[in-house]
Phi, psi and omega in degrees: 000314180297319180296321178296318180298315179295322179297320178296320176301316183295317182297320188263000178296144180237126181297144172264125182253125180242149176281154175237141177299126180282140184271340180217158178297331183276008189248144164238154185208153179206153178229120178247141181231131181226125175275113184281344180085351177197163180265160180224160184281167176298322179298318177298315179303312182293334181278346184244352182238136000278176180257330189273319186264163179232157174305139183297123184281140176296323175233126180290120179295156183300324179300319178293315179300321179299324179286315184297322185256020182283151171059224185292343179300320180292320177298318178295322181294323180290337179272350184300135174207166181306135177070001176209105182200144179281356180252155186272040178275158178291151180299325178297328176288318182296334178298332180286346179282343188303325184260006181260114187259334185265157177298319182297319180294318182289324176297315180298320179292322176304309180296324177297321178300320178292314181299323179295328178285322179291325180280348182091001180293325177244125181273183179284136177293116183299327179297325180275328183293344176297340179267000182291144172288133182239167182301323182296341181287343182048054192278344186234137181272353175240147173064019175296125189191168174301325178297316178298315180298322179297318179296314184290320189271334188247006179299140000281144180269123186297327186272356184253144181288155176266156176230163182234137180230124177240120189224142166230109188285325178204164185298338182279339184255139178291154180296155183231136179239118185245149164258131181225164170229146181226157179227134167264138179197164172252131179270119184297336185270358179209155182284161172100187183244146184234151169219130177235140182225128184234144180284142170247336178201144173218141182278349187198144172071313194278131166268323172193156174207127178228132174237144181227127179248145171219134171245115180231108185064236180261008183256122176253130181233149175220125173243136179229133168241126185231119177256127192234132182289344174297341185260030186271003174224159181297326180295315179294329181289353173296340179268006183300327181301317180290324178292322176298317181298320179294322177294319176303316179295322178295314179298317178299315181296317181296319178295318180294320178296318179297321179296317179297320178297312180298321180299329183279351182283000000 
């Protein structure tokens, strides 16, 4: 009876979404809090967090490729050339596209560009890394720790595995494929378990994105800071309200998915 009651609480719990002070004009941010109604173990936490990204696949499955190259993304990829491309690849990489005429060749090269970043063959573009959130920014009110600072300041971390995130937030925005790294850790200065995930590369839209999860007792929290190149002018920033609303919805959805996962353990 008690287990049934707790399950009902979990099913009907609704995340509370709070705003976070944005650190840059190009940034949107959100903090979600969900009362799970019961506590869960560290093992449960690690099995359900994160929700958006997956371990980086050695071979991209066809289902993933179909999503990445769907719609206008394929058309944009065929138009890519040095100094003009809708994707955030280096100009030296784009030069290799000049002699590639077929969709299959360009798709394979796209995936190779990602693999080169995961293997360390291609480093982070310094021009873009200037927009990265760093430890000195004190950007998160949960899980602030040396482990978090190491992830933010030293990414990519050689000893940590890569993950892949493919997202389309709404029909008006093209899909985005990110390489990220994440860390599980316990913060000595606060109770609970933490997970932080930071972007190392994105092919579109993103200047940076960091998400931080904490499970403390029966309280699950998620904070996200997302820096977007669409917000690089005052005119474009007139749309920040709609982007904030979409981020709030994403945080709410991620918390609910994590809760459902934890409930199933």
